[in-house]
MIZA-632812 format. One record per atom (N, C-alpha, C): residue in one letter; x, y, z. Coordinates in steps of 0.001 Angstrom, whole numbers, plus 500000, padded with zeros to 6 digits. Layout:
! MIZA-632812
AXYZ ...
This chain:
! MIZA-632812
M211554158393872038 M210773158678873638 M209833159855873201 D208876159555873665 D207961160826873607 D208367161895874865 R208477163039874290 R208953164220875105 R208219164458876380 T206874163974876535 T206424164457877901 T206847163122878775 Q207374162071878402 Q207764161126879226 Q208954161847880295 L209640162840879753 L211034163498880387 L210394163930881695 S209183164804881827 S208823165280882765 S208330164549883700 Q207688163117883206 Q207196162174883977 Q208368161442884586 L209342161320884072 L210365160509884504 L211129161380885712 V210990162785885758 V211411163825886893 V210337163488887983 V209442163508887703 V208152163149888767 V208370161819889414 F208604160940888686 F209053159432889377 F210098159376890107 V210873160047889574 V212330160079890385 V212251160619891629 T211596161637891501 T211199162540892656 T210283161882893935 V209594160684893538 V208593160101894467 V209349159268894989 A210152158447894145 A211274157376894667 A211904157954895689 E212699159129895473 E213635159929896500 E212682160132897747 T211641160722897559 T211059161209898952 T210282160212899550 G209873159094898815 G208887157950899630 G207476158316899646 S207012159506898938 S205652159751898868 S205138160933897833 F203885160572897470 F203654161540896471 F203297162960897039 R203079163162898063 R202799164435898525 R203989165072898921 A205213164313899439 A206322164959899493 A206879165621898324 A206717164664897201 A207392164733895845 A206864166151895267 A205349166235895603 A204833167289895077 A205144168726895735 D205522168738897232 D206082169897897627 D207256170280897121 R208449169256896758 R209271169419896196 R209203170124894983 L208515169751893998 L208100170025892756 L207690171299892609 G206848171496893701 G205993172693893669 G204785172497892507 I204172171373892675 I203088170867891909 I201918170033892937 A200768170399892366 A199673169392893139 A200050167968893193 P199493167405894533 P199633165898894557 P199077165108893412 S197849165643892866 S197143165023891941 S197937164927890538 A198834165978890353 A199644166326889312 A200428165026889187 V201153165035890547 V202427163831890418 V201662162694890360 S200333162211890979 S199812161096890449 S199381160836889232 H199019161576888515 H198646161562887118 H199906161493886048 A200900161944886671 A202323161830885983 A202423160323885981 V202797160049887210 V203273158649887419 V202286157516886952 S201005157583887166 S199990156893886173 S200327156848885006 T200216157990883979 T200534158105882853 T201736157330882241 L202817157580883043 L204194156988882635 L203998155301882726 E203350155191883759 E203214153384884010 E202292152946883016 D201363153506882564 D200413153121881271 D201265153275880029 S202030153983879971 S202658154138878763 S203874152963878622 L204495152529879711 L205304151435879767 L204613150135879565 G203503150183880360 G203151148684880449 G203667147785881834 L203953148932882789 L204781148452883875 L204385149117885325 R203996148473886400 R204134148946887475 R205401149464888091 L205568150980888091 L206784151334888551 L206885151348889911 L205989151843890928 L205602152034892194 L204871151358893156 A205213150561894088 A204238150071895027 A203776151023895870 R202381151007896029 R201845151914896936 R200709151434898019 T201120151971899340 T200333151438900449 T199877152507901195 T199172152354901946 T198945153795902795 T199810154076903635 R201078153339904169 R201968153887904913 R203309154284903878 S203477153682902732 S204936154247901932 S204416153791900684 T205496154439899861 T205755154433898451 T206877153812898173 R207304152798897417 R208373152324897001 R208489151694895427 P209551151672895137 P209836151302893948 P209455149580893598 T208975149251892464 T208755148039892393 T210116147372891609 E210216146091891316 E211758145709890848 E211853146475889493 E210743146379888695 E211164147048887510 E211102148898887773 G210722149381888775 G210890150886888840 G212138150884889263 A212947150159890346 A214315149994890597 A215274150230889591 R214918149119888713 R215572149084887215 R215941150309886517 L214638151078886540 L214508152192885458 L214923153491886328 L215208153265887568 L215772154439888616 L217199154184888575 S217745153115888176 S219146153224888111 S219673153485886910 R218921153495885835 R219353153895884398 R219247155445884001 V218328156020884806 V217657157511884709 V218134158448885504 T218481157911886735 T218819159124887863 T220168159751887410 A221169159085887177 A222394159643886735 A222358160692885554 P221660160473884324 P221166161220883474 P220399162387883587 L219636162251884349 L218525163402885062 L219206164266885821 A220193163883886541 A221070164520887390 A222134165395886763 E222458164715885506 E223504165696884703 E222837166792883957 I221623166140883587 I220940167347882895 I220543168824883872 E220279168288884971 E220042169405886044 E221247170256886325 T222472169570886457 T223601170062886344 T223910171258885589 G223771170681884064 G223859171482883102 G223144172726882957 L222032172520883580 L220928173921883219 L221599174698884719 T222173174342885662 T222501175209886641 T223728175884886333 E224591175005885690 E226035175755885176 E225431176848884296 V224713176414883297 V224298177591882377 V223787178892882928 V222760178869883910 V222447179929884768 V223432180432885643 E224309179790886267 E225355180340887124 E226752180850886325 G226750180406885019 G227741180740884468 G227575182206883702 A226281182565883624 A225937184073883282 A226318185164884090 A226689184711885379 A227034185820886385 A228377185618886705 A228784186580887258 A230405186568887506 A230552185516888781 P231775184808888967 P231838183911890161 P231842184885891577 S231057184436892447 S231034185591893782 S230861184551894813 G230740185277895961 G230526184493897245 G231767184128898254 P231252183488899130 P232454182838900168 P233213181578899388 L234355181517899220 L235029180170899006 L235913179769900024 R235832178477900828 R236656178334901739 R237764176873901205 I238832177267901284 I240063176412900905 I240897176170901970 T241227174572902122 T242110174498902995 T243262173831902735 M244601174194902872 M245902173758902527 M246999173830903430 P247849173114903398 P249030173616904632 P249746175004904052 L250622175304904969 L251010176994905075 L252199176759904107 F252810175753903326 F253693175960902483 F253120175933901081 A251713175372900841 A251020175515899745 A250579177124899727 A250104177479900703 A249573178811900547 A250619179772900209 D251978179504900756 D253344180450900509 D253519180093899199 E253841179232898651 E254261178691897364 E253314178783896017 L252187178482896640 L251089178066895299 L250241179528895152 V249435179660896353 V248270180698896282 V248681182193896308 M249829182443897300 M249743184144897598 M250515184626896662 R251564183797896031 R252221184379894622 R251625184907893748 R250320184260893577 R249349184428892585 R248169185293893081 L247979185591894107 L246801186020894698 L246477187410894096 P247537188236893754 P247040189459893350 P246018189344891879 E246567188423891146 E246010188380889992 E244599187639890119 F244638186590890884 F243162185935891344 F242447187078891705 T242529187740892529 T241485188823893257 T241207190064892167 A242280190311891347 A241835191146890385 A240681190567889263 L240988189423888872 L240047188742888058 L238715188498888409 Y238729188136889998 Y237621187736890710 Y237234188453892018 P237261189613891880 P237105190491893132 P235961190161893863 M234677189519893476 M233552189092893986 M233472187979894791 I234763187147894626 I235083186104895245 I235605186517896999 E235176185746897971 E235426186093899168 E236321184915899411 L237440184714899136 L238406183560899507 L238862183277900805 D238648182503901592 D238709182114903018 D239762181076903068 V241191181303903112 V242168180401903292 V242626179747904613 R242247178315904715 R242396177856905919 R243609177115905932 A244609177493906619 A246428177184906306 A246748176186907743 S246868175075907229 S246906174175908590 S247667172653907967 D248524171960908764 D249261170826908420 D248238169519908571 I247367169745909345 I246579168858909623 I245449168423908534 F245368167181908240 F244330166932906940 F243005166925907122 E242186167942906723 E240836168317907059 E240043167506906378 D239051166927906825 D237932166434906184 D237064167653905504 I237191168123904111 I236528169331903632 I235097169215903786 V234355168244903782 V232827168230903915 V232647168420905579 E233441167702906585 E232900168049907799 E233505169599908200 S234735169930907612 S234823171320908168 S234246172308907367 G233359172150906406 G232816173128905788 G233485173669904712 C234702173053904235 C235290173756903034 C234865173483901953 D235403174013900796 D234548173687899467 D235700172988898831 A236909173229899175 A238018172177898461 A239022172407899320 G240348171829898918 G241374171599899591 G242598171312898500 I243856171663899165 I245199171730898399 I246081170714899414 R246375169622898563 R247577168835899363 R248244168303898301 L249588167631898828 L250483166901898100 L249576165417897312 G249777165111895999 G249042164071895340 G248869162630896462 E250133162639896930 E250640161165897679 E249446161183898856 S248902162094899255 S248246162330900379 S246720162347900411 L246252162187899358 L244620162443898671 L243978161113899063 E242783161231899498 E241913159933899866 E241392159512898329 A241100158184898102 A240727157636896868 A239582158130896342 D238723158518897162 D237216159094896799 D237196160591896371 M238292161332896345 M238447162777896154 M238694162688894516 I238134163893894014 I238191164459892626 I239535165462892777 A240805165132892068 A242023165758892282 A242184166436890638 V242566167851890859 V243019168558889821 V244291168780890016 R245593168662889242 R246893168741889483 R247054170717889240 A247548170581890737 A247856172389890785 A249198172759890473 G250262171775890354 G251559171776890459 G252471170858889951 G253631170811889578 G254505169908889051 G255149169152890111 P255719168006889289 P256564167188890391 P257386167867891381 R257763167308892559 R258236168052893600 R259363167109894120 R260436167644894963 R261465166962895626 R261925167727896938 G262102166979897812 G263022167564898861 G264556167787898475 L265351168559899295 L266664168702899129 L267441168675900674 I268310168132900937 I269255168002901921 I269970168877901740 V270078170011902706 V270815171376902535 V271404171511904036 A272795172256903868 A273257172875905027 A274144174100904381 A274534174973905568 A275252176171905322 A276703175933904917 P277646176603903930 P279033176306903863 P279785176072905370 A279432177080906238 A279878177287907627 A279667175915908159 Y278458175413908127 Y278287173790908785 Y279138172619908180 F279524172610906945 F280418171793906246 F281591171853906425 A281902173182906849 A283417173567907084 A283896172743908525 K282842172526909445 K283163171761910473 K282702170244910576 H282178169758909426 H281559168329909450 H281805168067908099 P281796166576907783 P282009165929906576 P280574166013905862 K280441165961904591 K279368165921903879 K278711164602904060 P277301164145904096 P277127162864904125 P276764162638902389 A277161161209902268 A276868160656901082 A275801159573901066 H275425159008902131 H274712157783902521 H273721158268903560 P272544157583903566 P271517157924904782 P272229157554906336 R273265156541906192 R273741156027907425 R274705157016907844 D275295157950907128 D275781159283907437 D275374160154908532 L273906160025908294 L273105161449908830 L273200161176910341 A273378159874910799 A273441159429912398 A274751160511912955 A275539160974912186 A276609161524912764 A276283163276912734 H275207163558912159 H275118165068911988 H273973165549912685 N274060166846913170 N273037167436913680 N271984167972912505 C270891167098912991 C269587167418911649 C268599168381912392 I268267169499911413 I267182170190911904 I265724169372911473 R265070169312912686 R263735168350912327 R262630169413912528 R261526168532911868 R260425169454911901 R259016168556912520 R258300169319913239 R257373168601913985 R255899169417913453 F254854168663913267 F253776168845912447 F252734169211913655 E251444170056913054 E250839170426913942 E250084169043914958 S250008168036913921 S249588166807915082 S250429166344916036 G251671167104916169 G252624166309917201 G253758165577916559 R253584165188915467 R254334163881914769 R255268164627914406 V256712164243914534 V258137164540913953 V258230163943912808 Y258666164702911612 Y258900163998910184 Y260009163149910321 R259866162077909671 R261103160945909331 R261270161465907997 W262574161350907635 W263010161821906425 W262847160606905410 E262004160999904520 E261542159974903067 E262490160050902303 L263713158897901996 L264791159118900934 L264221157809900231 E264975157759898977 E264727156663898041 E265897156721896795 R266473155676896717 R267489155510895495 R267343154413894657 D267221154139893447 D267217152802892668 D266161152200893287 G264887152982893405 G263781151967893912 G263550151553895293 H264755151928896113 H264704151304897474 H264566152526898334 A263288152289899162 A262759153670899921 A263032153291901196 I263282154501901902 I263841154299903498 I263321155325904085 S262864155489905562 S262371156498906358 S263320156409907479 V264072157654907728 V265102157726908419 V264533158821909649 E264870158284910934 E264369158810911875 E265895159770912425 V266016160835911956 V266964161890912091 V267435162311913712 K268459162746914247 K268739163305915185 K269206164699915326 G268816165528916518 G269438166821916389 G268960167475917484 N269432168739917776 N269216169651918963 N267846170709918767 L267188170705917449 L266549171530917214 L265074171086916321 I264081171467916883 I262901171021916218 I262018172127916015 L261678172407914453 L260668173637914314 L259297173340913545 P258559174128913681 P257231173853913045 P256858174161911573 Q257998174870911113 Q257800175411909551 Q258953175293908877 Q258793174958907519 Q260040174864906602 Q260811176428906623 A259946177504906547 A260720178713906407 A261760178969907669 L261183178547908884 L262144178677909919 L263448177537910133 M262977176653909221 M264155175352909202 M265379176109908197 R264542176784907240 R265773177185906237 R266526178273906872 Q266065179251907713 Q266778180199908305 Q267559179600909137 A267262178591909782 A268333177849910681 A269443177130910007 A269087176699908621 A270111176138907939 A271155177043907422 L270635178263907138 L271316179543906735 L272381179781907668 D271837179671908969 D272542180204910064 D273793179266910540 G273810178020909781 G274907177174910054 G274529176006911172 L273405176024911647 L272909175294912923 L272613173602912576 G272828173241911246 G272528172065910896 G272163171588909526 L271794170140909276 L271116169705907977 L269538169970908087 A269116170621906896 A267575170436906778 A267027169904905423 F265916169079905857 F265682168620904583 F264072169481903897 L264488170231903115 L263687171215902748 L263184171039901162 F261876171554900700 F261439171661899518 F262321172328898453 E262436171661897541 E263670172116896377 E263225173800896317 E261979174298895872 E261616175233895378 E261838176410896406 S262115175937897600 S262044177092899023 S263912177367899112 V264732176724898283 V265929176739898852 V266738176700897449 S266104176699896229 S266920176583895273 S267670177950894722 I267195179067895156 I268184180292895150 I269268180267896046 D268957179887897069 D270017179477898061 D271239178741897507 V270581177593897001 V271677176667896527 V272482177420895266 R271561178039894518 R272643178595893081 R273475179556893534 E273220180396894597 E273986181737895121 E274898181037896144 G274993179792896352 G275915179291897406 G275974179419899007 R274677179977899360 R274211180071900513 R273836178857901228 L273647177782900492 L273108176572900850 L273946175749900249 I274185174104900440 I274920173554899598 I274094172072900010 A273683171472898872 A272830170433898898 A273883169119898681 V273287168182899242 V274263166671899480 V272832165837899435 M273614164561898827 M272587162789898876 M271749163592898120 E271883164184896794 E270836164426895818 E270322163234895149 D271165162207895034 D270442160912894539 D269716160313895177 W269389160660896573 W268506159862897383 W267316160766897799 C267399161801896930 C266282162704897064 C265248162782895820 P264287161863895577 P263417161483894530 P262469162427894416 F261974162772892945 F260726163726892992 F259355162774893377 F258327163497893867 F257172162975893995 F256005163869893643 D254579163374893681 D253584164013893062 D253423165309893990 G253292166346893019 G253176167639893722 G251575168043893926 F251397169420894078 F250148169668894388 F248937169390893774 H247724169230894489 H246465169004893960 H245468169742894594 I244601170379893700 I243114170578894425 I242431169557894441 Y241792169437895644 Y240747168196895706 Y239422168643896263 Y238308167863895616 Y237257168520896102 Y235985167105896088 P234830166832896650 P234456165605896558 P233496165625895698 S233034166330894608 S231961165752893645 S232003167307892366 R231613166520891617 R231657167527890158 R230345167779890189 R229264167198890906 R228156167851890950 R227862169194891742 Q226998170179891078 Q226590171346891816 Q228169172159891948 M229199172153891350 M229904173054891432 M229575174170891507 R230033175021892372 R229898176718892541 R230942177584891404 P230165178258890732 P231192179129889988 P232415179266890666 A232279180120891964 A233513180392892636 A234866179430892741 L234173178137892917 L235229177062892961 L235631176709891771 R234767176961890713 R235162176418889233 R236220177428888802 A235927178579889212 A237071179730889045 A238433179448889470 F238222179021890776 F239653179085891604 F240450177751890848 I239690176483890771 I240247175286890196 I240749175699888968 E240413176433888023 E240813177047886589 E241864177666886631 F241775178812887745 F242952179783887653 F244087179111888282 F244101177790889125 F245429177505889592 F245577176154889432 R244859175780888251 R245210174467887422 R246629174194886880 Y247388173124887122 Y248906173107886548 Y248876173198885017 R249554173689884311 R249806173878883134 R251323173565882683 A251795172689882254 A253062172334882139 A253385173226880984 
C-alpha cells in the first residue's frame, strides 16, 4: 500500500462520519480543499468512486461503504494505540468513578485502598456504593464492580475475585433452642434473618444441590439492609442468616457461628470489574483494573 493512502483513508473515513467535506475539514483541522484533494486522489488511485456528492449531502457509495467496513476498526485501533502511548508516559491521574455494592467496597476495595492510593496518589477515586445495579454510561461512572452472574452481556468484564458462596449460619445459643436444619423445607420452622435491598426487594435464599436449584422465601421477625448488620444479629442469637462465607469464616472457625446445610450452598461467580469499551480507556481506569484484577 502507498503510505500516502493511509492519510487519505483517514480523511475519507472522517468525511463519511461527518457527512460533509467542510465538517471533516473542521474536525481534522485542515482546509476543505485539502479534504477534497485527498479523497479525489484516493478515488483515482483505486479507480473507484467512494463518495456520492450532492449539493445537500455526501454519503458513501456501495464501494465506499464496503471499504469503510474494512478500514474503520483498524484505523480506530491505531488511534487508540497512539493515545495509549502518549497517556502511558504520564502517571495515571484525575477523577475515577466506580459503582459497586457496599459489600464489594468493604471486602474488595477498602482492604487494599492504602496500597492503591500510595501507588496512584494522583487518581481521585470516587466510590459509589449501592445495591442498585447502575447503568455506568447513564450514571457517568467509568466502571463498576458486580458479581459475574449479574453482568450484562454487552459489558467487558475482568475478574476481580475468585468463586464465592454463601453460608447459612446461626449462633450456638440459637441452636441450643432450635434443631439444626438439614433441608430447605426445614427452614420453615426457623426464624430467618432476611435482607431487603435498596430496590425494596427482600432476598429469597438461592440454594442448590446436585444441580437442583431452588429459591426459598424464608420467614422471620427481622429484616435488615446490610450483611454486616445481619452478621451481628446472627452473633446475638436472633436467628439463621445467609451470609457470604468470607464475612463469617473467622466466626465459624472460632465457634461463634455454626454453619449448616453446606451441601445446599454452592459456589458461584465472584466479583468482576465491568466497563463498556476497550477503546480510549483512560490510564486511571487501566491502573484500577490491573491493580484489582484477580490473580489466582
